N, C-alpha and C positions, 0 to 999 in steps of 0.2 A: 504494500500500500504506500502511495506517495502523496504527501500533503505539502502544499506550498503556502507561503504567507507573504504578505506585503511588508517589507521591512520598515517602511515609513509608518504604517499603521501600528506595527509592533512597537516602534519607538514612542508613538503617541499614547497608545492604549494598553500596551503590554503584549507579550507573546501569546498568552492564552486567548486574549480577546481577539487578536489578529487571526488566530486559527479558527476560532468560533465564527467570526464575522465572514471569513472567506468561505466557510462551509455554507453559511446562510446565503451568501451571494450566489454561490453555485446552484443551490437548490431553488432559489427564487428564479434564477435564469432558466432552469429546466421547466419550472411551472409557467413562466411567461411564454416560453417556446411552445409548450403544450396547450396554452390558453386555459389554465385551470387555477383555482384558488385565488380568485380575484374578488376582493370585497372593498367597498368604499373607494374605488379608484386606485387601489394598491394591490400588488401581487404579494401573497404571503407564502410562507413555508411553515409546516406544522412539525413540531418536535418537542418531546419531553427532555428534561435534563439527562435522563437515563439513555434516551436515544442518541443524544450528543456523545455520550461516553462510548457507545457502541461504534460510532463512526470515528471518534477521536479517542482511542483506548488509552492513550498516555495522559489524558486529563481525567481527574476525579469529578464526581458530581458537584462537589463544592467549588472546584476550580471553574467548572462550566457556569455554575450559578453566579459566581463573582464576576466572571467575564461578561455574562449577559447583563448583570446589574450595572456594570461600568459602562457598557455600550448604550444602555437605555438612559442612564444618568447623563451621559455626554451627548445625547440627542442623535445617536447614530441609527438606532433601531427603536421600534415600538413593539409592544406585545398586545395581542388580542386573543379572544376566545370565540371561535366560530364553529365549534363542534355541534353537530345536530343533537346529540344526546346531552341532557343536562348533567349527566353523571361523568361525562368525559371532560376533564379539566386540562387536557393537553394544550399547551400554549402555542400560539401562532405568532410568527415574527415577520415584520416587514421593515423596509428601510424608510427613514424619514427623507425628506428632500435633501437635507444636509448629508445624510449617510450615503445616499445614492451618488451624490456629487463626489463625496470622499472616496468611494470605491472606484468611480470612473476616472478620477483625476488624482488619486492618492499620491502619486509620485511627485506632484507639484505642490501638495499641501504642506504646511508647516505646523508643528505642534505649538500650542499656546501655553 
C-alpha cells in the first residue's frame, strides 16, 4: 500500500492531518466522478474513525480523531450526518471552500 501526502499541508496541519485530508480528497474525487453523495451543493465522503484506521493502519483512532478535529477547527473540512437510518451515526466529510482551494493550490499556500 502506498500513501502520499502534501508536505506543505503536513507543515501547516501536521503529518497525521495531511494523511487524513489526502484520503478524504481522494474519496471525494471518486464520489464526484461517480456523481454520488452530493448534499447541499457539496460532495461528501462517509467514514467512521475506525474506517480511517483500516485505510491508514499506522494511525490510531485517537490520532485520526485529533487530525479530523484540527482540520475542522482550521476550516479545512466540515462534518455532517446524512445516513438514512437514525441509528447510523457515521460521519460524512466535505471540504469547505477554503479547504478545496488549499488542496488544489496547496503548494503555493503558506502557513499562518
